[in-house]
C-alpha positions in Angstrom: -11.3 24.7 8.4 -9.1 25.1 5.5 -11.8 24.4 2.9 -14.0 27.0 4.9 -11.2 29.8 4.3 -11.5 29.0 0.7 -15.0 29.5 0.8 -15.0 33.0 2.4 -16.5 35.9 0.4 -12.9 37.2 -0.8 -12.5 33.7 -2.4 -16.2 33.9 -4.1 -14.6 34.2 -7.5 -11.2 32.9 -7.1 -8.5 32.2 -9.9 -8.2 28.5 -11.0 -5.0 27.9 -9.0 -7.3 29.1 -5.9 -9.7 26.7 -6.8 -7.2 23.7 -7.6 -5.8 24.2 -4.2 -9.3 24.2 -2.6 -10.2 21.0 -4.4 -7.2 19.5 -2.7 -8.2 20.6 0.5 -11.5 19.2 0.0 -9.7 15.6 -1.2 -8.1 15.7 2.5 -11.4 16.3 4.1 -13.7 14.0 1.8 -11.5 11.6 0.1 -10.0 11.3 -3.4 -13.0 10.9 -5.6 -14.6 14.3 -4.1 -11.4 15.9 -4.7 -11.4 14.9 -8.5 -15.0 16.1 -8.9 -13.9 19.3 -7.6 -11.1 19.7 -10.1 -13.4 18.6 -12.8 -15.7 21.5 -11.7 -13.0 24.3 -12.3 -14.9 26.5 -14.9 -11.5 27.9 -16.0 -9.5 24.4 -16.2 -8.0 25.8 -19.4 -6.0 27.9 -17.6 -4.4 25.1 -15.9 -3.2 22.9 -18.7 0.3 24.2 -18.5 0.2 24.3 -14.8 2.5 21.1 -13.7 0.7 21.0 -10.4 -2.6 20.7 -11.8 -1.3 17.1 -13.1 0.1 16.1 -10.0 -2.9 16.8 -8.0 -4.7 14.6 -10.7 -2.0 12.0 -10.5 -2.1 12.2 -6.7 -5.8 11.9 -6.5 -5.8 8.9 -9.0 -2.9 7.4 -6.8 -5.2 7.0 -3.9 -8.0 5.7 -5.8 -5.7 3.0 -6.8 -5.5 3.7 -10.6 -1.6 3.7 -10.9 -1.5 4.0 -14.7 -3.4 7.2 -14.8 -1.3 8.5 -11.7 1.9 7.8 -13.7 0.6 9.5 -17.0 -0.4 12.7 -15.0 3.0 12.7 -13.2 4.5 12.4 -16.4 2.3 15.5 -17.9 3.6 17.3 -15.0 7.1 16.7 -15.4 6.4 17.9 -19.3 5.4 21.0 -18.0 7.9 21.6 -15.1 9.1 24.8 -14.8 12.8 23.9 -13.6 14.9 20.9 -13.3 14.1 20.1 -9.6 10.3 20.2 -10.4 11.2 17.9 -13.4 13.0 15.6 -11.2 10.4 15.4 -8.4 7.9 14.4 -10.8 9.9 11.9 -12.6 10.9 10.3 -9.2 7.4 10.2 -8.2 6.1 8.4 -11.7 9.1 5.9 -11.0 7.8 5.3 -7.4 4.4 4.7 -8.6 5.7 2.1 -10.8 7.6 0.5 -8.3 4.0 0.0 -6.6 2.4 -2.0 -9.1 
């Protein structure tokens, strides 16, 4: 249902953040590999390279695929781009949790 809402006519030319959110919804419906493919298909991905939640999404999907090292790297990238201390702590804590799962 959520993916369908992202695919409605007003969203035909969405901003990269909207496309990222859609990719996350697709990953919930169709799995992490499909979600990563959707993220890779974002045309203006360059506009997301300073957006911490882009890297957090990549990290979470990599984690779901069992790739802890890649997930930690993405969370470290998210932390480096955090917009405030609360976000930074969250990303750092997430990276530590992933390290503890190895």
